DODREN-111851 format. One record per residue (C-alpha): chain; x, y, z; residue number from 1. Coordinates in nm, 3 decimals. Layout:
   ch        xx        yy        zz     i
    A         X         Y         Z   NUM
...
***
This chain:
   ch        xx        yy        zz     i
    A     0.001     0.001    -0.002     1
    A     0.117     0.353    -0.069     2
    A     0.271     0.491     0.249     3
    A     0.091     0.825     0.200     4
    A    -0.238     0.642     0.239     5
    A    -0.148     0.436     0.547     6
    A    -0.277     0.524     0.887     7
    A    -0.056     0.780     1.057     8
    A     0.103     0.698     1.393     9
    A    -0.008     0.863     1.612    10
    A    -0.349     0.943     1.460    11
    A    -0.421     1.281     1.317    12
    A    -0.562     1.550     1.548    13
    A    -0.933     1.607     1.523    14
    A    -1.080     1.956     1.525    15
    A    -1.271     2.042     1.845    16
    A    -1.583     2.152     1.657    17
    A    -1.765     2.143     1.326    18
    A    -1.991     2.407     1.172    19
    A    -2.323     2.249     1.081    20
    A    -2.545     2.348     0.790    21
    A    -2.728     2.609     1.001    22
    A    -2.392     2.771     1.083    23
    A    -2.391     2.652     1.443    24
    A    -2.079     2.507     1.612    25
    A    -2.128     2.146     1.727    26
    A    -1.877     1.909     1.886    27
    A    -1.673     1.705     1.637    28
    A    -1.761     1.329     1.639    29
    A    -1.528     1.098     1.459    30
    A    -1.775     0.817     1.503    31
    A    -2.014     0.981     1.264    32
    A    -1.754     0.955     0.987    33
    A    -1.686     0.590     1.041    34
    A    -2.058     0.513     1.082    35
    A    -2.139     0.681     0.748    36
    A    -1.857     0.500     0.570    37
    A    -1.962     0.164     0.718    38
    A    -2.321     0.226     0.603    39
    A    -2.192     0.290     0.249    40
    A    -1.978    -0.024     0.269    41
    A    -2.275    -0.231     0.370    42
    A    -2.457    -0.106     0.065    43
    A    -2.202    -0.283    -0.149    44
    A    -2.162    -0.581     0.087    45
    A    -1.808    -0.511     0.203    46
    A    -1.825    -0.379     0.557    47
    A    -1.479    -0.334     0.700    48
    A    -1.451    -0.145     1.029    49
    A    -1.072    -0.119     1.008    50
    A    -1.092     0.025     0.660    51
    A    -1.359     0.272     0.778    52
    A    -1.120     0.390     1.050    53
    A    -0.852     0.436     0.783    54
    A    -1.090     0.655     0.586    55
    A    -1.152     0.865     0.896    56
    A    -0.778     0.909     0.952    57
    A    -0.733     1.026     0.594    58
    A    -1.015     1.275     0.633    59
    A    -0.867     1.421     0.946    60
    A    -0.523     1.440     0.788    61
    A    -0.662     1.634     0.494    62
    A    -0.850     1.895     0.698    63
    A    -0.660     2.229     0.728    64
    A    -0.508     2.277     1.067    65
    A    -0.634     2.546     1.308    66
    A    -0.967     2.578     1.124    67
    A    -1.321     2.481     1.190    68
    A    -1.446     2.264     0.904    69
    A    -1.803     2.256     0.781    70
    A    -2.005     1.939     0.751    71
    A    -1.990     1.966     0.372    72
    A    -1.609     1.997     0.373    73
    A    -1.582     1.682     0.582    74
    A    -1.813     1.493     0.356    75
    A    -1.616     1.609     0.053    76
    A    -1.298     1.472     0.209    77
    A    -1.471     1.136     0.281    78
    A    -1.544     1.103    -0.096    79
    A    -1.180     1.183    -0.182    80
    A    -1.049     0.937     0.077    81
    A    -1.264     0.657    -0.050    82
    A    -1.148     0.718    -0.404    83
    A    -0.783     0.737    -0.290    84
    A    -0.815     0.401    -0.121    85
    A    -0.960     0.242    -0.434    86
    A    -1.306     0.202    -0.281    87
    A    -1.490     0.337    -0.584    88
    A    -1.807     0.134    -0.528    89
    A    -1.822     0.252    -0.163    90
    A    -1.770     0.607    -0.282    91
    A    -2.064     0.577    -0.527    92
    A    -2.286     0.446    -0.249    93
    A    -2.172     0.735    -0.021    94
    A    -2.237     0.990    -0.296    95
    A    -2.584     0.849    -0.355    96
    A    -2.659     0.880     0.012    97
    A    -2.543     1.244     0.011    98
    A    -2.763     1.317    -0.288    99
    A    -3.071     1.170    -0.120   100
    A    -3.005     1.376     0.192   101
    A    -2.952     1.689    -0.019   102
    A    -3.285     1.630    -0.195   103
    A    -3.455     1.585     0.141   104
    A    -3.307     1.914     0.271   105
    A    -3.415     2.091    -0.043   106
    A    -3.774     1.964    -0.009   107
    A    -3.785     2.093     0.349   108
    A    -3.639     2.429     0.234   109
    A    -3.919     2.457    -0.021   110
    A    -4.167     2.382     0.258   111
    A    -4.023     2.676     0.449   112
    A    -3.928     2.459     0.750   113
    A    -3.593     2.440     0.925   114
    A    -3.555     2.089     1.059   115
    A    -3.257     2.044     1.281   116
    A    -3.417     1.726     1.423   117
    A    -3.377     1.554     1.082   118
    A    -3.732     1.420     1.071   119
    A    -3.888     1.230     0.780   120
    A    -4.041     1.455     0.512   121
    A    -4.403     1.350     0.588   122
    A    -4.342     1.439     0.955   123
    A    -4.223     1.784     0.853   124
    A    -4.525     1.837     0.632   125
    A    -4.761     1.753     0.920   126
    A    -4.569     1.976     1.160   127
    A    -4.578     2.263     0.914   128
    A    -4.950     2.228     0.850   129
    A    -5.063     2.189     1.210   130
    A    -4.801     2.241     1.481   131
    A    -4.534     2.497     1.398   132
    A    -4.606     2.861     1.491   133
    A    -4.682     3.110     1.212   134
    A    -4.680     3.486     1.193   135
    A    -4.969     3.705     1.082   136
    A    -4.879     3.640     0.716   137
    A    -4.912     3.262     0.783   138
    A    -4.540     3.208     0.743   139
    A    -4.377     2.941     0.961   140
    A    -4.159     3.119     1.220   141
    A    -4.013     2.831     1.422   142
    A    -3.802     2.525     1.344   143
    A    -3.883     2.173     1.457   144
    A    -3.631     2.202     1.740   145
    A    -3.759     2.545     1.841   146
    A    -4.108     2.395     1.872   147
    A    -3.965     2.151     2.129   148
    A    -3.791     2.437     2.310   149
    A    -4.116     2.636     2.320   150
    A    -4.302     2.344     2.477   151
    A    -4.023     2.280     2.728   152
    A    -4.003     2.643     2.841   153
    A    -4.375     2.682     2.881   154
    A    -4.423     2.361     3.077   155
    A    -4.119     2.422     3.298   156
    A    -4.269     2.750     3.419   157
    A    -4.457     2.537     3.668   158
    A    -4.133     2.455     3.847   159
    A    -4.084     2.809     3.987   160
    A    -4.400     2.778     4.195   161
    A    -4.232     2.497     4.394   162
    A    -3.864     2.599     4.375   163
    A    -3.798     2.958     4.279   164
    A    -3.565     2.995     3.988   165
    A    -3.564     2.626     3.895   166
    A    -3.759     2.657     3.566   167
    A    -3.449     2.719     3.348   168
    A    -3.289     2.392     3.462   169
    A    -3.602     2.190     3.397   170
    A    -3.669     2.365     3.066   171
    A    -3.324     2.241     2.954   172
    A    -3.398     1.888     3.074   173
    A    -3.737     1.877     2.902   174
    A    -3.595     2.024     2.579   175
    A    -3.315     1.773     2.567   176
    A    -3.559     1.485     2.594   177
    A    -3.806     1.634     2.344   178
    A    -3.537     1.717     2.089   179
    A    -3.401     1.366     2.132   180
    A    -3.752     1.230     2.076   181
    A    -3.725     1.028     2.390   182
    A    -4.084     1.109     2.465   183
    A    -4.355     1.330     2.312   184
    A    -4.669     1.471     2.483   185
    A    -5.012     1.463     2.323   186
    A    -5.072     1.698     2.024   187
    A    -5.247     1.985     2.206   188
    A    -4.937     2.031     2.423   189
    A    -4.712     2.051     2.109   190
    A    -4.955     2.283     1.935   191
    A    -5.062     2.517     2.212   192
    A    -4.782     2.543     2.471   193
    A    -4.658     2.903     2.482   194
    A    -4.944     3.033     2.266   195
    A    -5.261     3.223     2.340   196
    A    -5.466     2.906     2.308   197
    A    -5.312     2.745     2.618   198
    A    -5.513     2.420     2.622   199
    A    -5.260     2.139     2.671   200
    A    -5.478     1.840     2.765   201
    A    -5.536     1.567     2.511   202
    A    -5.870     1.437     2.620   203
    A    -6.179     1.508     2.829   204
    A    -6.491     1.331     2.943   205
    A    -6.793     1.564     2.954   206
    A    -7.126     1.481     3.123   207
    A    -7.447     1.454     2.924   208
    A    -7.746     1.480     3.162   209
    A    -8.110     1.440     3.063   210
    A    -8.190     1.805     2.986   211
    A    -8.155     2.035     2.693   212
    A    -7.947     2.270     2.908   213
    A    -7.694     2.004     2.989   214
    A    -7.684     1.866     2.636   215
    A    -7.616     2.202     2.470   216
    A    -7.380     2.332     2.739   217
    A    -7.170     2.013     2.682   218
    A    -7.198     2.070     2.305   219
    A    -7.047     2.417     2.345   220
    A    -6.767     2.284     2.567   221
    A    -6.696     2.011     2.309   222
    A    -6.663     2.276     2.034   223
    A    -6.414     2.480     2.234   224
    A    -6.206     2.173     2.319   225
    A    -6.202     2.054     1.953   226
    A    -6.107     2.401     1.836   227
    A    -5.793     2.372     2.048   228
    A    -5.710     2.021     1.928   229
    A    -5.848     1.812     2.217   230
    A    -6.069     1.503     2.207   231
    A    -6.387     1.430     2.400   232
    A    -6.574     1.129     2.540   233
    A    -6.938     1.108     2.643   234
    A    -7.178     0.866     2.793   235
    A    -7.525     0.921     2.649   236
    A    -7.672     0.655     2.882   237
    A    -7.856     0.907     3.105   238
    A    -8.069     1.039     2.818   239
    A    -8.430     0.915     2.812   240
    A    -8.507     0.674     2.530   241
    A    -8.680     0.750     2.203   242
    A    -9.055     0.787     2.251   243
    A    -9.037     0.856     2.625   244
    A    -9.250     1.132     2.764   245
    A    -9.125     1.493     2.786   246
    A    -9.352     1.643     3.052   247
    A    -9.262     2.006     2.994   248
    A    -9.386     1.998     2.630   249
    A    -9.622     1.698     2.649   250
    A    -9.421     1.560     2.357   251
    A    -9.192     1.262     2.317   252
    A    -8.815     1.227     2.333   253
    A    -8.605     1.164     2.025   254
    A    -8.346     0.952     2.209   255
    A    -7.972     0.966     2.251   256
    A    -7.872     0.877     1.892   257
    A    -8.054     1.187     1.761   258
    A    -7.848     1.412     1.991   259
    A    -7.533     1.231     1.898   260
    A    -7.596     1.348     1.537   261
    A    -7.585     1.706     1.656   262
    A    -7.250     1.642     1.829   263
    A    -7.118     1.473     1.512   264
    A    -7.226     1.758     1.285   265
    A    -7.077     2.019     1.518   266
    A    -6.748     1.826     1.518   267
    A    -6.753     1.820     1.137   268
    A    -6.799     2.199     1.127   269
    A    -6.528     2.264     1.382   270
    A    -6.265     2.044     1.215   271
    A    -6.278     2.254     0.898   272
    A    -6.156     2.558     1.088   273
    A    -5.948     2.380     1.357   274
    A    -5.594     2.250     1.354   275
    A    -5.674     1.882     1.347   276
    A    -5.961     1.642     1.309   277
    A    -6.198     1.632     1.603   278
    A    -6.257     1.298     1.766   279
    A    -6.527     1.171     2.003   280
    A    -6.610     0.861     2.198   281
    A    -6.978     0.785     2.226   282
    A    -7.079     0.534     2.497   283
    A    -7.420     0.382     2.565   284
    A    -7.514     0.133     2.836   285
    A    -7.602    -0.212     2.720   286
    A    -7.914    -0.174     2.933   287
    A    -8.045     0.138     2.756   288
    A    -8.373     0.084     2.566   289
    A    -8.222     0.244     2.251   290
    A    -7.920     0.011     2.249   291
    A    -8.009    -0.154     1.918   292
    A    -8.035     0.183     1.742   293
    A    -7.698     0.288     1.891   294
    A    -7.534    -0.040     1.783   295
    A    -7.653     0.006     1.424   296
    A    -7.567     0.382     1.413   297
    A    -7.283     0.340     1.165   298
    A    -7.469     0.097     0.933   299
    A    -7.511     0.380     0.680   300
    A    -7.177     0.475     0.513   301
    A    -7.065     0.815     0.625   302
    A    -7.267     0.818     0.952   303
    A    -7.097     0.935     1.269   304
    A    -6.756     0.960     1.109   305
    A    -6.634     1.179     1.397   306
    A    -6.719     0.915     1.661   307
    A    -6.580     0.596     1.787   308
    A    -6.865     0.404     1.947   309
    A    -6.853     0.165     2.244   310
    A    -7.118    -0.025     2.434   311
    A    -7.074    -0.019     2.804   312
    A    -7.123    -0.386     2.901   313
    A    -7.150    -0.527     3.254   314
    A    -7.024    -0.857     3.391   315
    A    -7.388    -0.951     3.452   316
    A    -7.476    -0.897     3.087   317
    A    -7.184    -1.109     2.963   318
    A    -7.268    -1.386     3.206   319
    A    -7.623    -1.378     3.069   320
    A    -7.474    -1.414     2.721   321
    A    -7.285    -1.722     2.829   322
    A    -7.587    -1.874     3.001   323
    A    -7.837    -1.790     2.735   324
    A    -8.047    -1.574     2.971   325
    A    -8.259    -1.268     2.909   326
    A    -8.139    -0.914     2.964   327
    A    -8.346    -0.621     3.091   328
    A    -8.352    -0.277     2.923   329
    A    -8.413     0.003     3.171   330
    A    -8.548     0.353     3.125   331
    A    -8.272     0.572     3.278   332
    A    -8.532     0.836     3.373   333
    A    -8.743     0.603     3.584   334
    A    -8.526     0.294     3.640   335
    A    -8.815     0.079     3.527   336
    A    -8.785    -0.217     3.295   337
    A    -8.901    -0.128     2.942   338
    A    -8.859    -0.475     2.795   339
    A    -8.639    -0.791     2.804   340
    A    -8.430    -0.926     2.523   341
    A    -8.225    -1.245     2.481   342
    A    -7.878    -1.144     2.587   343
    A    -7.716    -1.356     2.313   344
    A    -7.921    -1.192     2.041   345
    A    -7.820    -0.847     2.158   346
    A    -7.459    -0.953     2.184   347
    A    -7.466    -1.104     1.834   348
    A    -7.608    -0.778     1.700   349
    A    -7.313    -0.593     1.857   350
    A    -7.065    -0.840     1.703   351
    A    -7.234    -0.831     1.360   352
    A    -7.207    -0.450     1.347   353
    A    -6.847    -0.458     1.465   354
    A    -6.775    -0.708     1.187   355
    A    -6.948    -0.490     0.929   356
    A    -6.822    -0.144     1.029   357
    A    -6.555    -0.168     1.303   358
    A    -6.797    -0.026     1.558   359
    A    -6.905    -0.058     1.828   360
    A    -6.628    -0.166     2.054   361
    A    -6.688    -0.273     2.413   362
    A    -6.611    -0.100     2.739   363
    A    -6.600    -0.346     3.034   364
    A    -6.740    -0.095     3.288   365
    A    -6.726    -0.325     3.590   366
    A    -6.359    -0.393     3.526   367
    A    -6.296    -0.021     3.474   368
    A    -6.465     0.068     3.806   369
    A    -6.273    -0.191     4.000   370
    A    -5.974     0.031     3.933   371
    A    -6.162     0.357     4.000   372
    A    -5.959     0.506     4.281   373
    A    -6.228     0.764     4.354   374
    A    -6.551     0.567     4.377   375
    A    -6.696     0.825     4.610   376
    A    -6.705     1.067     4.316   377
    A    -6.921     0.830     4.115   378
    A    -6.891     0.548     3.861   379
    A    -6.680     0.589     3.553   380
    A    -6.909     0.570     3.247   381
    A    -6.693     0.688     2.961   382
    A    -6.342     0.722     2.820   383
    A    -6.152     0.952     2.590   384
    A    -6.192     0.898     2.212   385
    A    -5.947     0.609     2.188   386
    A    -6.047     0.432     2.507   387
    A    -5.717     0.439     2.697   388
    A    -5.827     0.692     2.965   389
    A    -6.138     0.612     3.168   390
    A    -6.244     0.936     3.332   391
    A    -6.508     1.080     3.564   392
    A    -6.718     1.367     3.437   393
    A    -6.516     1.684     3.367   394
    A    -6.185     1.513     3.424   395
    A    -5.912     1.564     3.164   396
    A    -5.590     1.375     3.104   397
    A    -5.251     1.479     2.983   398
    A    -5.075     1.213     2.784   399
    A    -4.713     1.144     2.698   400
    A    -4.554     0.847     2.530   401
    A    -4.205     0.707     2.566   402
    A    -4.032     0.639     2.234   403
    A    -3.899     0.283     2.300   404
    A    -3.662     0.249     2.003   405
    A    -3.473     0.559     2.120   406
    A    -3.387     0.365     2.438   407
    A    -3.245     0.066     2.262   408
    A    -2.890    -0.034     2.358   409
    A    -2.661    -0.256     2.160   410
    A    -2.882    -0.567     2.177   411
    A    -3.152    -0.489     2.440   412
    A    -3.360    -0.213     2.588   413
    A    -3.161     0.013     2.823   414
    A    -3.375    -0.031     3.134   415
    A    -3.193     0.240     3.321   416
    A    -3.262     0.495     3.049   417
    A    -3.625     0.386     3.040   418
    A    -3.660     0.458     3.414   419
    A    -3.488     0.793     3.373   420
    A    -3.721     0.897     3.087   421
    A    -4.032     0.783     3.276   422
    A    -3.930     0.981     3.582   423
    A    -3.877     1.293     3.373   424
    A    -4.202     1.242     3.182   425
    A    -4.397     1.203     3.510   426
    A    -4.268     1.539     3.620   427
    A    -4.331     1.695     3.281   428
    A    -4.696     1.584     3.278   429
    A    -4.754     1.701     3.630   430
    A    -4.617     2.039     3.532   431
    A    -4.857     2.042     3.227   432
    A    -5.150     2.023     3.475   433
    A    -5.013     2.337     3.645   434
    A    -4.966     2.552     3.336   435
    A    -5.268     2.425     3.146   436
    A    -5.548     2.667     3.056   437
    A    -5.880     2.497     3.118   438
    A    -6.190     2.583     2.907   439
    A    -6.430     2.557     3.198   440
    A    -6.410     2.592     3.579   441
    A    -6.558     2.245     3.640   442
    A    -6.286     2.088     3.424   443
    A    -6.009     2.274     3.610   444
    A    -6.150     2.168     3.947   445
    A    -6.194     1.805     3.855   446
    A    -5.855     1.780     3.690   447
    A    -5.668     1.945     3.976   448
    A    -5.855     1.727     4.230   449
    A    -5.722     1.399     4.083   450
    A    -5.427     1.516     3.869   451
    A    -5.450     1.211     3.642   452
    A    -5.173     1.167     3.384   453
    A    -5.125     0.903     3.118   454
    A    -4.779     0.765     3.039   455
    A    -4.768     0.532     2.744   456
    A    -4.533     0.403     2.481   457
    A    -4.482     0.413     2.108   458
    A    -4.258     0.212     1.880   459
    A    -4.312    -0.129     2.040   460
    A    -4.330    -0.299     1.697   461
    A    -4.012    -0.126     1.580   462
    A    -3.833    -0.220     1.901   463
    A    -3.929    -0.586     1.860   464
    A    -3.828    -0.592     1.495   465
    A    -3.489    -0.434     1.573   466
    A    -3.439    -0.699     1.839   467
    A    -3.537    -0.972     1.596   468
    A    -3.836    -1.071     1.820   469
    A    -4.159    -1.165     1.637   470
    A    -4.459    -0.974     1.768   471
    A    -4.653    -1.300     1.779   472
    A    -4.430    -1.481     2.023   473
    A    -4.409    -1.552     2.398   474
    A    -4.084    -1.359     2.414   475
    A    -4.254    -1.046     2.276   476
    A    -4.537    -1.068     2.523   477
    A    -4.297    -1.113     2.815   478
    A    -4.094    -0.815     2.700   479
    A    -4.411    -0.608     2.667   480
    A    -4.520    -0.700     3.016   481
    A    -4.181    -0.616     3.163   482
    A    -4.177    -0.274     2.986   483
    A    -4.527    -0.198     3.121   484
    A    -4.432    -0.309     3.474   485
    A    -4.117    -0.096     3.474   486
    A    -4.316     0.207     3.355   487
    A    -4.588     0.167     3.613   488
    A    -4.353     0.108     3.903   489
    A    -4.124     0.396     3.800   490
    A    -4.408     0.637     3.742   491
    A    -4.563     0.560     4.082   492
    A    -4.228     0.609     4.254   493
    A    -4.181     0.940     4.067   494
    A    -4.537     1.050     4.158   495
    A    -4.474     0.965     4.523   496
    A    -4.155     1.175     4.516   497
    A    -4.351     1.461     4.364   498
    A    -4.612     1.419     4.640   499
    A    -4.338     1.466     4.899   500
    A    -4.220     1.779     4.724   501
    A    -4.551     1.931     4.623   502
    A    -4.822     1.744     4.810   503
    A    -5.046     1.460     4.703   504
    A    -5.349     1.503     4.477   505
    A    -5.619     1.678     4.686   506
    A    -5.860     1.380     4.693   507
    A    -5.592     1.129     4.796   508
    A    -5.741     1.079     5.144   509
    A    -6.073     0.989     4.984   510
    A    -5.915     0.743     4.739   511
    A    -5.886     0.365     4.747   512
    A    -5.509     0.420     4.737   513
    A    -5.521     0.570     5.088   514
    A    -5.757     0.293     5.202   515
    A    -5.502     0.031     5.085   516
    A    -5.220     0.208     5.272   517
    A    -5.034     0.318     4.955   518
    A    -4.792     0.607     4.993   519
    A    -4.932     0.952     4.895   520
    A    -4.917     1.007     4.521   521
    A    -4.920     1.331     4.333   522
    A    -5.134     1.176     4.054   523
    A    -5.439     0.946     4.095   524
    A    -5.355     0.763     3.773   525
    A    -5.022     0.747     3.586   526
    A    -5.028     0.493     3.304   527
    A    -5.252     0.487     2.994   528
    A    -5.133     0.323     2.670   529
    A    -5.239     0.561     2.392   530
    A    -5.245     0.475     2.020   531
    A    -5.011     0.777     1.964   532
    A    -5.128     0.848     1.607   533
    A    -4.965     1.168     1.482   534
    A    -4.696     1.191     1.749   535
    A    -4.551     0.853     1.648   536
    A    -4.541     0.979     1.291   537
    A    -4.350     1.290     1.412   538
    A    -4.111     1.057     1.605   539
    A    -4.065     0.838     1.301   540
    A    -4.169     0.516     1.473   541
    A    -4.460     0.269     1.494   542
    A    -4.785     0.354     1.667   543
    A    -4.844     0.267     2.036   544
    A    -4.824    -0.104     2.100   545
    A    -4.967    -0.193     1.763   546
    A    -4.786    -0.431     1.530   547
    A    -4.663    -0.316     1.189   548
    A    -4.956    -0.283     0.954   549
    A    -4.731    -0.289     0.648   550
    A    -4.356    -0.308     0.588   551
    A    -4.377    -0.092     0.279   552
    A    -4.640     0.125     0.112   553
    A    -4.675     0.434    -0.106   554
    A    -4.742     0.764     0.064   555
    A    -4.861     1.079    -0.109   556
    A    -4.629     1.362     0.000   557
    A    -4.666     1.697    -0.162   558
    A    -4.832     1.542    -0.464   559
    A    -4.563     1.283    -0.515   560
    A    -4.623     0.913    -0.450   561
    A    -4.318     0.789    -0.259   562
    A    -4.241     0.424    -0.176   563
    A    -4.193     0.424     0.196   564
    A    -4.007     0.123     0.329   565
    A    -3.981     0.061     0.703   566
    A    -3.653     0.233     0.791   567
    A    -3.514    -0.048     0.998   568
    A    -3.608    -0.311     0.737   569
    A    -3.439    -0.086     0.476   570
    A    -3.117    -0.067     0.684   571
    A    -3.120    -0.436     0.761   572
    A    -3.182    -0.534     0.399   573
    A    -2.888    -0.322     0.281   574
    A    -2.662    -0.440     0.558   575
    A    -2.735    -0.808     0.492   576
    A    -2.726    -0.768     0.119   577
    A    -3.080    -0.862     0.008   578
    A    -3.205    -0.508    -0.069   579
    A    -3.316    -0.416    -0.419   580
    A    -3.549    -0.156    -0.558   581
    A    -3.755    -0.434    -0.707   582
    A    -3.796    -0.598    -0.368   583
    A    -3.910    -0.269    -0.211   584
    A    -4.167    -0.218    -0.489   585
    A    -4.295    -0.573    -0.459   586
    A    -4.336    -0.548    -0.082   587
    A    -4.525    -0.221    -0.130   588
    A    -4.791    -0.407    -0.330   589
    A    -4.897    -0.619    -0.034   590
    A    -4.722    -0.465     0.266   591
    A    -4.586    -0.806     0.367   592
    A    -4.249    -0.981     0.339   593
    A    -4.401    -1.323     0.409   594
    A    -4.399    -1.445     0.048   595
    A    -4.054    -1.316    -0.043   596
    A    -3.800    -1.602    -0.019   597
    A    -3.514    -1.366    -0.084   598
    A    -3.578    -1.217     0.259   599
    A    -3.413    -1.435     0.524   600
    A    -3.651    -1.636     0.741   601
    A    -3.557    -1.461     1.064   602
    A    -3.627    -1.125     0.912   603
    A    -3.963    -1.241     0.780   604
    A    -4.059    -1.356     1.131   605
    A    -3.944    -1.029     1.288   606
    A    -4.137    -0.814     1.041   607
    A    -4.470    -0.991     1.075   608
    A    -4.766    -0.757     1.004   609
    A    -5.094    -0.702     1.180   610
    A    -5.313    -0.909     0.945   611
    A    -5.069    -1.204     0.969   612
    A    -5.096    -1.214     1.346   613
    A    -5.367    -1.431     1.503   614
    A    -5.614    -1.244     1.723   615
    A    -5.493    -1.427     2.033   616
    A    -5.156    -1.254     2.007   617
    A    -5.321    -0.912     1.975   618
    A    -5.515    -0.989     2.293   619
    A    -5.216    -1.128     2.479   620
    A    -5.010    -0.819     2.412   621
    A    -5.293    -0.590     2.513   622
    A    -5.347    -0.791     2.830   623
    A    -4.976    -0.780     2.908   624
    A    -4.987    -0.402     2.913   625
    A    -5.324    -0.383     3.084   626
    A    -5.197    -0.584     3.382   627
    A    -4.955    -0.300     3.453   628
    A    -5.173     0.004     3.361   629
    A    -5.390     0.179     3.612   630
    A    -5.559     0.347     3.319   631
    A    -5.648     0.148     3.010   632
    A    -5.488     0.034     2.687   633
    A    -5.588     0.150     2.338   634
    A    -5.536    -0.128     2.083   635
    A    -5.716    -0.260     1.780   636
    A    -5.737    -0.626     1.686   637
    A    -5.684    -0.607     1.313   638
    A    -5.859    -0.876     1.118   639
    A    -5.838    -0.981     0.752   640
    A    -6.132    -0.919     0.525   641
    A    -6.214    -1.289     0.545   642
    A    -6.272    -1.285     0.922   643
    A    -6.616    -1.394     1.036   644
    A    -6.870    -1.255     1.286   645
    A    -6.807    -1.563     1.498   646
    A    -6.440    -1.463     1.522   647
    A    -6.538    -1.119     1.642   648
    A    -6.766    -1.274     1.897   649
    A    -6.489    -1.495     2.029   650
    A    -6.249    -1.202     2.050   651
    A    -6.493    -0.990     2.248   652
    A    -6.555    -1.268     2.499   653
    A    -6.187    -1.352     2.523   654
    A    -6.106    -0.987     2.594   655
    A    -6.356    -0.983     2.887   656
    A    -6.208    -1.300     3.030   657
    A    -5.856    -1.161     2.994   658
    A    -5.938    -0.868     3.219   659
    A    -5.919    -0.592     2.955   660
    A    -6.098    -0.265     3.011   661
    A    -6.207    -0.229     2.647   662
    A    -6.175    -0.392     2.314   663
    A    -6.211    -0.293     1.948   664
    A    -6.169    -0.482     1.624   665
    A    -6.124    -0.366     1.269   666
    A    -6.184    -0.602     0.981   667
    A    -5.992    -0.486     0.680   668
    A    -6.215    -0.325     0.420   669
    A    -6.514    -0.279     0.647   670
    A    -6.511     0.095     0.594   671
    A    -6.501     0.257     0.254   672
    A    -6.275     0.536     0.382   673
    A    -5.974     0.380     0.550   674
    A    -5.626     0.528     0.564   675
    A    -5.450     0.222     0.417   676
    A    -5.576     0.029     0.113   677
    A    -5.456    -0.286    -0.061   678
    A    -5.558    -0.318    -0.427   679
    A    -5.617    -0.652    -0.598   680
    A    -5.449    -0.784    -0.908   681
    A    -5.658    -0.758    -1.223   682
    A    -5.651    -0.942    -1.559   683
    A    -5.477    -0.637    -1.699   684
    A    -5.186    -0.671    -1.460   685
    A    -5.063    -0.673    -1.100   686
    A    -5.211    -0.437    -0.847   687
    A    -5.045    -0.103    -0.786   688
    A    -4.878    -0.048    -0.448   689
    A    -5.097    -0.004    -0.143   690
    A    -5.139     0.361    -0.056   691
    A    -5.168     0.543     0.274   692
    A    -5.275     0.887     0.384   693
    A    -5.008     1.148     0.465   694
    A    -5.075     1.117     0.838   695
    A    -5.097     0.741     0.854   696
    A    -4.869     0.632     1.140   697
    A    -4.891     0.255     1.113   698
    A    -5.163     0.174     1.365   699
    A    -5.525     0.084     1.301   700
    A    -5.649     0.151     0.952   701
    A    -6.012     0.235     1.026   702
    A    -6.084     0.399     1.365   703
    A    -6.012     0.749     1.494   704
    A    -5.670     0.692     1.654   705
    A    -5.507     1.030     1.680   706
    A    -5.372     1.185     2.000   707
***
């Protein structure tokens, strides 16, 4: 080898700093050079760590002394070093990578967004459209990182009320975690922190009493919450049934479903002027006389598109289903029996409609209320739109989700980092309660009385795939259970520490926690597993605890249809030498790698998709997290188009027996407007690639799953 190209002894001196593309000075990191070179080597199937170090030495030797190089200058030197060493094919791969990154930066420049967080293009589009601050001319005036700083500073203001002058320290801690995408709060916090809007909570449960005054007051409250980006849940079970007497007018009632239409229409109007789609949960008791009408509410295409629907079922009803007994329907105004129906027939109607439309799901209200820590305040009758937060009337919840793949070590989850992030997130969410601006006095009072928060996760499917663990395996379920247990235990310890610093939630002495002798907690509830929706798209990972729905698909971004391959599968395919553009395009037609023999068997197992997973594995994973969640778990059991009503029936009963608090199913194709669509081959040729909406984040394809 030419001596001029050999590694110098001792190694060349590295510059202390580099000037990034924004002109900022950042610490020099030699590892980034070797990592980039190794990635290019893997593209051409010749990874050689020693050779990559040699390239890094040459780059450093070529940099002018006593100067601060730019990122571009360093990358130019990498290209020259690769060519000098005769690694022309590696150089071509490296140049191709640089070109792709340059195209991505140019696309973001055209969007008018500065993105120092290096997010995917579709994430940047969503942030630009709905999250980033704008001036009076509607021009974006903050970068992606500055958005995180804004949120951190605003939330950290709460700290000064407890320790004067401490907010700056915690703002820095929060900002570091947010910029690192270690966790993200629910969308209203990202949108509204530090703005005039001020509403930071993700979800609310509002009461609907049996009077026009209550109904339309709640309608107004819903509209204000939706305008600010929040979601709402309602139980309509207290409304008198259709045909019941209205004594004040000597007329008859129109029933809860008719009033639900008003809520749905109002949501539709608000979402056209709001920052994101409004979402509602509508709940009706299985004992309400209008239950059949409620169950069939979505039979007509386009009906109640702004609602998820759930039937509140009791243990007594489900036991009646098992025994073939009759079930009483009660007028909520009088408590009198209106009629009796065979429990199995009613249950089958519920299952038939869920099979046809994806709704209704079930809420297991007795199971929910066994975990109600404030039974003296009443029974819990409803949840937020996605079902993961059972709440009393007027309570709100502030949600935040840990990004599990960001906490991955060399070959396992870094449990110490997980605990550190959960402790910080507990504090962050408690601070959110302090700085939140509430739309109604009753909401503020109820929220401050219980101080419920909801810590969840996102990226479980990505974590499992990167570890090579199939989602449908005992090992995956055990890992999920351990993650959930660590989060619950850590969050409770952190809440207990906050209680010592700040005092417990005001109703602690009235809670079942105090009755059981638990230590005082700052928060009555700490864990709720949300579907994550848009925030997982922002973080560039998979949704909640859902499996992958597809390994590849085509996404419409700025009018261009781009093949989007799961990033980890892409890296793995290139590193192990089985990547090709043809393979990516073929996978995008079906979303699955199952029928591609060129993909190694262990990779096919690790990248199993939702429709390839038997329902029992969906339920086992949900149950694993529910065992360690004092809130609830939002998850959809995805079913193929061929699934039968009997399968839905079996899933619903199995979910009850497993101790879940709620269950939903979605049979592929059961709604005409779903965010992910497979197309069939035709006699004229193969099907085009499956396509997804811009904001599809990889979770359920049919229900309202945003947060």
